[in-house]
N, C-alpha and C positions, 0 to 999 in steps of 0.2 A: 452826790456832792452836796446837795441841798441839806440832806439829813446830817452828814458829818460836819459840814461847815456852819450850819445854823445852830449847833448846840442843842439839838432836839432829842427828846426821849422817845418820840414816836412821830412817824410821818404816815399819813393816810392819803390815798388817792380817791378823789370824788368826781362825780359826773352829774351835770344837771339833767334831770329826767322829767317827763311829763306827769307821771303818777308816782310820787314818792311813797305812797302808802304801801307799796310792795317791797320796800327796801329799808335797810338801816339808814337813818338820815342824820346829817351833821349840821350843827349850828356854829358859825364862825364869828369871831369878834372882828373889830375893825382892822386888826393886823393879820387877819387870815389864820388865826389860831383856833383850834377846836375848843369850844367851851361846853358843848353838850351833844350827846348822842341819844337818839331815840330809835328803837327797833320797830319798824312797820307801824308808824303812828296813824291813828284814825284821822287826826288833824295835823298834817305835817307842818313843822315849824320852818322848814325850808324845802327847797327842791334839790338839795345836794345829796346824792345817794353814795353810799360806800360801795366801791367796786370790787372789794376783796383783795386789795394789794396794800400791805402794811410793812413798815420798817420799824423795828423796836430796838431800844437799848436794853440793858440787863434789868432795868427797873420794872419791866413788864412782869418779871417773876414776883416781885413784891406785890404788884396789883393782883395777880392771879391768886396769891395766897390770901388775899383779903375778901375776894368775892365768893358768892355762894352759887350753887347750881341753879339754873333757871327751871321753869316749869317742865322743861323737857328732860331734866336731870343732867344737864350738861353745863360746863363752864363756857359761857359765851364770850367771844372775842370782843363784841361791842361793850359788854359789861366791864371787861378788863381795861379797855381804852377809857371808858368813862371813869373808872376808878383811878386811872393815871391822872386824868384831869382833876379829880377830887383831891389827889395827893399833891397837886401843885406841879406836876410834870409839864414839860413844854411839849405840847402835842400840835404839830403843824399839819398843814393840808396843802395839797396841790389839786387844782380843778383841771381835769382833762379837757382839752379842746379838740381832741380827735374822737373818732367813733369808738363806741363801746357797747357791747350787747351782753346782757345777762343770759348765759347759755344754760339755763335751768330746764328748758323745754326743747323738744325735738326741732320744732320750727325755728327756734332761735339758733340752734347749732347749725342748721342748714343755711340760715341767713349769714351767720358769721363766716361759714366756710366759703360762701359765694363772694363775700367782700374780700376775704384774704386772697382768694384765687384771682379776683379782678385786679387787686393791687400788686400781687407778687408773682403770679405765674409767668414763666418764660418757657420758650421752646428749648427743651434739653432732652433729647432722646438718646439714652444710653443702653437701653435694652434691645432685644431682637425684634424686628418687624418683618413679618413674612406675609406676602400677598395681602397687604392691609394698607389703609390710608390713615395717616396721622395729620390732622388739620389744625392749624393755629397754635396757640400757646399751650403745649402739652409737655409735661415732664414724665418720662418713662425711666425709672431707675434701673440700676444694674441687675441683671439676672431675670428681668421680666421678659415675657414673650407675648407678642401681639400677633395672632394668627387669623387670617381671613376675617378681619374685623375693621370697623371704622371707629376712630377715636377723634373726637372734636373738642377742642379746648374752649375756655380754660379748664384744665383738669390735671390731676396728678395720679400716677399709677406707681405704686411702691415697688420695692425690691422683690424679686422672685415671684411675681404675680404671673398668672396665665389668663389671657383674654383670648377666647377662641369663638369664632362665628358669632360675634356680638357687636353691639353698638354702645359705645361709651360717650355720653353726651356732655354738654357743657356743665360746668359747676359741679363736677363730681370729683371726690377724693377717694382713692382706693388705697388702703393700707397694705403693708408688706404681706406677702404670702397668700394673697387672695386668689380665688379662681372664679372667673366670670365666663360661663359657657352657655352658648345658645340663648343669649339674653340681651335685653336693651335696658341700660341703666343711665338715668339722667337726673341731675340735680339731687345727688345722693352723697352720703358719707358711708363708706363701707370700711369697717375697721379690720384690723389685722387678722389674717387667717380665716376670714369668712368665705363662704361658697354661695354663689348665686348661679343656679343651673336650670335651664329650660323655662325661664320666666319670660313671658312674652314682652312685658313692659313694666319696669320698676322705676318709679319717679318719686321725688320728694320724700325719700325714706332714709332712715338712720339704722344701719345694720351693725350690731355689736360684734365684738371679738369672737372668732371661731363659731359664729352663727352659721346656720345653713338655711337657705331659702331655695327650695327645690320643688319643681313641679313634676309629678309622676303622671304617666299616661293612663293609668288604670282608673276608669270611671271619673265621676265629677265630685267625689267626696274630697273634703279638705282636712288634712291632718295637721295639728298644731301642738307645739309645746311653748306656751306663752307665759312669761314671768309676771310678777306683781306689777301693777300700774302700767302695763303695756297697752299699746294701741294697735289694732289690726283692722285694716279695711280690705274686704274681699269683694 
Protein backbone atom coordinates (compact mmCIF):
# COMPACT_ATOMS: atom_id res chain seq x y z
CA UNK A 1 0.00 0.00 0.00
CA UNK A 2 2.83 2.38 0.82
CA UNK A 3 4.45 1.71 -2.55
CA UNK A 4 1.28 2.06 -4.62
CA UNK A 5 -0.20 4.94 -2.64
CA UNK A 6 3.00 6.93 -2.39
CA UNK A 7 3.71 7.20 -6.10
CA UNK A 8 7.08 5.51 -5.64
CA UNK A 9 9.26 3.93 -8.29
CA UNK A 10 11.10 1.83 -5.71
CA UNK A 11 10.64 0.90 -2.06
CA UNK A 12 13.44 -0.70 -0.03
CA UNK A 13 13.40 -2.21 3.45
CA UNK A 14 16.17 -1.18 5.84
CA UNK A 15 17.35 -2.23 9.28
CA UNK A 16 19.63 -0.49 11.77
CA UNK A 17 22.71 -2.69 12.33
CA UNK A 18 25.73 -2.52 14.61
CA UNK A 19 28.33 -3.01 11.85
CA UNK A 20 27.14 -1.53 8.53
CA UNK A 21 30.46 -2.35 6.84
CA UNK A 22 29.15 -5.82 6.02
CA UNK A 23 26.08 -4.60 4.10
CA UNK A 24 24.77 -2.32 1.44
CA UNK A 25 23.99 0.94 3.26
CA UNK A 26 21.39 3.60 2.48
CA UNK A 27 21.45 7.34 3.16
CA UNK A 28 18.06 9.02 3.55
CA UNK A 29 16.97 12.62 3.25
CA UNK A 30 14.71 14.44 5.69
CA UNK A 31 11.60 12.94 4.09
CA UNK A 32 12.85 9.37 4.34
CA UNK A 33 13.74 9.05 0.66
CA UNK A 34 16.89 7.25 -0.47
CA UNK A 35 19.50 9.65 -1.82
CA UNK A 36 22.56 7.39 -1.85
CA UNK A 37 23.52 3.72 -1.63
CA UNK A 38 26.97 2.38 -0.76
CA UNK A 39 27.94 -1.29 -0.92
CA UNK A 40 29.95 -2.51 2.11
CA UNK A 41 31.58 0.85 2.88
CA UNK A 42 34.81 1.05 4.88
CA UNK A 43 33.44 4.22 6.49
CA UNK A 44 29.65 3.81 6.60
CA UNK A 45 27.62 6.99 6.01
CA UNK A 46 24.75 5.50 8.06
CA UNK A 47 23.81 2.35 9.95
CA UNK A 48 20.81 1.55 7.74
CA UNK A 49 21.44 -1.77 6.00
CA UNK A 50 19.55 -3.09 2.99
CA UNK A 51 17.79 -6.29 4.05
CA UNK A 52 17.20 -7.62 0.53
CA UNK A 53 13.50 -6.80 0.07
CA UNK A 54 12.62 -4.41 -2.76
CA UNK A 55 9.54 -3.31 -4.70
CA UNK A 56 10.03 -1.76 -8.15
CA UNK A 57 8.06 -0.04 -10.85
CA UNK A 58 8.87 -0.72 -14.49
CA UNK A 59 11.44 2.10 -14.42
CA UNK A 60 13.95 -0.31 -12.89
CA UNK A 61 14.39 -1.78 -16.38
CA UNK A 62 15.60 1.60 -17.64
CA UNK A 63 18.08 1.76 -14.76
CA UNK A 64 19.39 -1.74 -15.45
CA UNK A 65 20.01 -0.79 -19.09
CA UNK A 66 22.21 2.11 -17.96
CA UNK A 67 24.49 0.37 -15.44
CA UNK A 68 27.59 -1.71 -16.08
CA UNK A 69 28.67 -5.02 -14.52
CA UNK A 70 30.56 -4.77 -11.24
CA UNK A 71 34.02 -6.19 -10.59
CA UNK A 72 32.26 -9.54 -10.09
CA UNK A 73 30.97 -9.40 -13.65
CA UNK A 74 27.37 -9.03 -12.45
CA UNK A 75 24.73 -6.34 -12.63
CA UNK A 76 24.25 -5.34 -8.99
CA UNK A 77 20.83 -4.49 -7.60
CA UNK A 78 22.32 -1.71 -5.45
CA UNK A 79 23.78 -0.12 -8.59
CA UNK A 80 20.37 -0.30 -10.26
CA UNK A 81 18.69 1.42 -7.30
CA UNK A 82 21.39 4.09 -7.18
CA UNK A 83 20.87 4.67 -10.90
CA UNK A 84 17.15 5.12 -10.25
CA UNK A 85 18.07 7.81 -7.71
CA UNK A 86 20.36 9.43 -10.31
CA UNK A 87 17.50 9.35 -12.83
CA UNK A 88 15.27 11.29 -10.45
CA UNK A 89 13.04 8.35 -9.54
CA UNK A 90 11.19 8.39 -6.25
CA UNK A 91 12.96 5.79 -4.08
CA UNK A 92 11.35 5.36 -0.67
CA UNK A 93 12.43 3.38 2.37
CA UNK A 94 10.88 1.73 5.38
CA UNK A 95 13.01 1.01 8.45
CA UNK A 96 12.09 -2.27 10.13
CA UNK A 97 11.39 -2.18 13.85
CA UNK A 98 11.15 -5.98 14.11
CA UNK A 99 13.98 -8.51 14.21
CA UNK A 100 15.98 -9.32 11.10
CA UNK A 101 18.97 -11.61 10.59
CA UNK A 102 21.27 -11.86 7.61
CA UNK A 103 21.17 -15.64 7.05
CA UNK A 104 24.34 -15.89 5.01
CA UNK A 105 26.06 -18.18 7.50
CA UNK A 106 25.13 -21.42 9.25
CA UNK A 107 24.89 -19.98 12.75
CA UNK A 108 22.66 -17.16 11.50
CA UNK A 109 20.27 -19.69 9.92
CA UNK A 110 20.08 -21.58 13.21
CA UNK A 111 19.43 -18.37 15.16
CA UNK A 112 16.67 -17.32 12.75
CA UNK A 113 15.14 -20.79 12.98
CA UNK A 114 15.09 -20.59 16.78
CA UNK A 115 13.44 -17.15 16.74
CA UNK A 116 10.75 -18.29 14.29
CA UNK A 117 10.01 -21.41 16.33
CA UNK A 118 9.85 -19.36 19.53
CA UNK A 119 7.34 -16.96 17.99
CA UNK A 120 5.18 -19.23 15.86
CA UNK A 121 5.44 -22.88 16.90
CA UNK A 122 2.21 -24.42 18.23
CA UNK A 123 1.28 -27.93 19.21
CA UNK A 124 -0.26 -29.59 16.15
CA UNK A 125 0.32 -33.34 15.90
CA UNK A 126 -1.19 -34.73 12.70
CA UNK A 127 1.19 -37.62 12.07
CA UNK A 128 1.38 -41.01 13.77
CA UNK A 129 2.94 -41.29 17.22
CA UNK A 130 3.80 -44.82 18.41
CA UNK A 131 5.32 -45.61 21.83
CA UNK A 132 6.72 -42.07 21.96
CA UNK A 133 6.50 -38.82 23.93
CA UNK A 134 5.76 -35.53 22.25
CA UNK A 135 6.32 -32.66 24.68
CA UNK A 136 5.48 -28.98 24.29
CA UNK A 137 4.93 -26.96 21.13
CA UNK A 138 5.58 -29.56 18.47
CA UNK A 139 4.16 -29.71 14.95
CA UNK A 140 4.14 -33.12 13.30
CA UNK A 141 2.78 -32.96 9.76
CA UNK A 142 0.66 -35.48 7.89
CA UNK A 143 2.28 -38.79 7.00
CA UNK A 144 5.08 -38.48 9.54
CA UNK A 145 5.75 -41.37 11.95
CA UNK A 146 7.30 -40.97 15.40
CA UNK A 147 8.28 -44.39 16.76
CA UNK A 148 9.90 -45.11 20.13
CA UNK A 149 11.23 -41.57 20.34
CA UNK A 150 11.07 -38.38 22.38
CA UNK A 151 10.26 -35.09 20.68
CA UNK A 152 10.58 -31.90 22.71
CA UNK A 153 9.46 -28.54 21.38
CA UNK A 154 9.53 -26.00 20.07
CA UNK A 155 10.19 -27.94 16.88
CA UNK A 156 8.67 -28.88 13.54
CA UNK A 157 8.70 -32.25 11.78
CA UNK A 158 7.61 -32.19 8.15
CA UNK A 159 5.42 -34.47 6.07
CA UNK A 160 6.30 -38.13 5.53
CA UNK A 161 9.23 -38.09 7.94
CA UNK A 162 10.30 -41.12 9.97
CA UNK A 163 11.73 -40.58 13.45
CA UNK A 164 12.64 -43.85 15.14
CA UNK A 165 14.54 -44.61 18.36
CA UNK A 166 15.63 -40.98 18.48
CA UNK A 167 15.50 -37.75 20.47
CA UNK A 168 14.46 -34.56 18.70
CA UNK A 169 15.31 -31.61 20.89
CA UNK A 170 14.13 -28.00 21.06
CA UNK A 171 14.69 -25.52 18.24
CA UNK A 172 14.90 -28.17 15.54
CA UNK A 173 13.18 -27.99 12.15
CA UNK A 174 13.03 -31.14 10.05
CA UNK A 175 11.93 -30.87 6.43
CA UNK A 176 9.61 -33.18 4.51
CA UNK A 177 10.66 -36.76 3.82
CA UNK A 178 13.55 -36.96 6.30
CA UNK A 179 14.64 -40.05 8.23
CA UNK A 180 16.07 -39.71 11.74
CA UNK A 181 17.07 -43.14 13.06
CA UNK A 182 18.88 -44.00 16.31
CA UNK A 183 20.07 -40.43 16.74
CA UNK A 184 19.82 -37.34 18.93
CA UNK A 185 19.18 -34.09 17.05
CA UNK A 186 18.93 -30.73 18.82
CA UNK A 187 19.07 -27.07 17.71
CA UNK A 188 19.37 -28.13 14.07
CA UNK A 189 17.83 -27.49 10.68
CA UNK A 190 17.51 -30.69 8.66
CA UNK A 191 16.30 -30.01 5.14
CA UNK A 192 14.08 -32.07 2.86
CA UNK A 193 14.97 -35.69 2.17
CA UNK A 194 17.97 -35.83 4.51
CA UNK A 195 18.95 -38.93 6.49
CA UNK A 196 20.53 -38.92 9.96
CA UNK A 197 21.24 -42.45 11.16
CA UNK A 198 23.14 -43.91 14.12
CA UNK A 199 24.55 -40.51 15.10
CA UNK A 200 24.97 -40.34 18.87
CA UNK A 201 24.42 -36.59 19.17
CA UNK A 202 23.97 -33.96 16.48
CA UNK A 203 23.58 -30.34 17.58
CA UNK A 204 23.86 -26.81 16.15
CA UNK A 205 24.02 -28.25 12.64
CA UNK A 206 22.57 -27.39 9.23
CA UNK A 207 21.94 -30.46 7.05
CA UNK A 208 21.17 -29.84 3.38
CA UNK A 209 18.60 -31.43 1.09
CA UNK A 210 18.99 -35.17 0.50
CA UNK A 211 22.20 -35.22 2.56
CA UNK A 212 23.17 -38.35 4.51
CA UNK A 213 24.83 -38.26 7.93
CA UNK A 214 25.40 -41.89 8.87
CA UNK A 215 27.66 -43.61 11.36
CA UNK A 216 28.93 -47.06 10.44
CA UNK A 217 30.05 -49.62 12.99
CA UNK A 218 33.23 -50.65 11.18
CA UNK A 219 36.34 -49.22 12.82
CA UNK A 220 37.03 -45.62 13.77
CA UNK A 221 37.67 -44.20 10.31
CA UNK A 222 35.56 -41.28 9.08
CA UNK A 223 34.35 -41.17 5.46
CA UNK A 224 33.20 -37.86 4.01
CA UNK A 225 31.96 -36.22 0.84
CA UNK A 226 32.24 -32.52 1.68
CA UNK A 227 31.47 -29.68 -0.72
CA UNK A 228 33.21 -26.34 -1.21
CA UNK A 229 33.24 -23.92 1.74
CA UNK A 230 31.82 -26.57 4.08
CA UNK A 231 32.57 -26.89 7.77
CA UNK A 232 32.95 -30.25 9.54
CA UNK A 233 33.66 -30.80 13.24
CA UNK A 234 34.56 -34.37 14.23
